[in-house]
C-alpha atoms as one frame of an Amber mdcrd trajectory, in Angstrom:
protein
 -11.709 -19.644   3.217 -11.876 -16.934   0.531  -8.972 -16.340  -1.812  -7.403
 -13.091  -2.878  -5.066 -12.652  -5.807  -5.229 -16.367  -6.564  -3.587 -17.257
  -3.251  -5.606 -19.686  -1.128  -6.381 -18.459   2.345  -5.321 -14.858   1.839
  -8.034 -12.543   3.060  -8.404  -9.084   1.571  -7.591  -7.509   4.952  -4.099
  -9.036   5.233  -0.965  -7.116   4.296   1.557  -7.841   1.564   3.127 -11.296
   1.627   6.730 -12.249   1.031   8.529 -15.551   0.638  12.116 -14.912   1.682
  12.568 -12.773   4.795  16.324 -12.615   4.232  15.652 -10.235   1.317  13.866
  -7.673   3.510  15.338  -5.405   6.173  13.410  -3.815   9.017  14.087  -0.135
   9.694  12.410   2.564  11.739  11.852   5.697   9.691   9.253   8.453   9.778
   8.512   7.994   6.053   6.467   4.915   7.005   4.145   7.120   9.100   3.346
   9.630   6.349  -0.028   9.572   4.607  -0.511  10.643   0.994  -3.652  11.571
  -0.888  -4.839  10.652  -4.369  -2.889  12.344  -7.154  -0.037  13.476  -4.893
   3.535  12.881  -6.061   4.964   9.580  -4.769   7.905  10.445  -2.469   9.503
   6.957  -2.356   9.180   3.949  -4.648   7.550   0.997  -2.958   4.377  -0.776
  -1.979   1.716   1.446  -0.451  -1.363   0.405   1.512  -4.619   2.312   1.593
  -5.389   3.099   5.243  -9.125   2.913   4.681  -9.498  -0.448   2.930  -6.014
  -2.080   3.033  -5.692  -2.383  -0.764  -2.076  -2.285  -1.931  -0.378  -0.684
  -4.916   3.153  -0.520  -6.287   4.203   3.073  -6.905   7.293   4.686  -8.433
   8.975   7.817  -7.084   7.723  11.041  -8.692   4.687   9.365 -10.291   1.284
  10.455  -9.020  -0.675   8.263  -6.639  -3.851   6.843  -8.216  -6.784   9.261
  -8.425  -9.651   9.236  -5.931 -11.776   7.118  -8.276  -9.122   4.355  -8.421
 -11.261   2.418  -5.962 -14.318   3.260  -3.916 -14.646   3.474  -0.139 -17.617
   3.237   2.136 -18.308   6.191   4.412 -16.821   4.265   7.358 -13.538   3.736
   5.448 -13.089   7.473   4.924 -11.000   8.998   2.185  -8.253   7.218   0.242
  -4.957   7.663   2.132  -1.785   5.854   1.009   0.898   4.772   3.502   4.283
   3.238   2.655   4.390  -0.458   3.513   7.587  -1.615   1.739  10.237   0.891
   0.659  11.993  -0.262  -2.504  15.265   0.895  -3.981  13.813   1.875  -7.377
């Protein structure tokens, strides 16, 4: 099985991993449905996932999202669109 990020068995298409579920809380909030483009201002600090290729980034509030050339997509993946995966406090 291929590795990703040095972790055996993690495929590039899987989402972020965590070790201790007691340190995460599940909430329903519309901010998780919003999509953001390259260079836009980050509205909430956290981990964002690209909807086209599932790559993840950590982003801080008020910083810009990575530019379009941060990573390349195939035509079938469409444009780079970031979606909040884990909302962090800072």
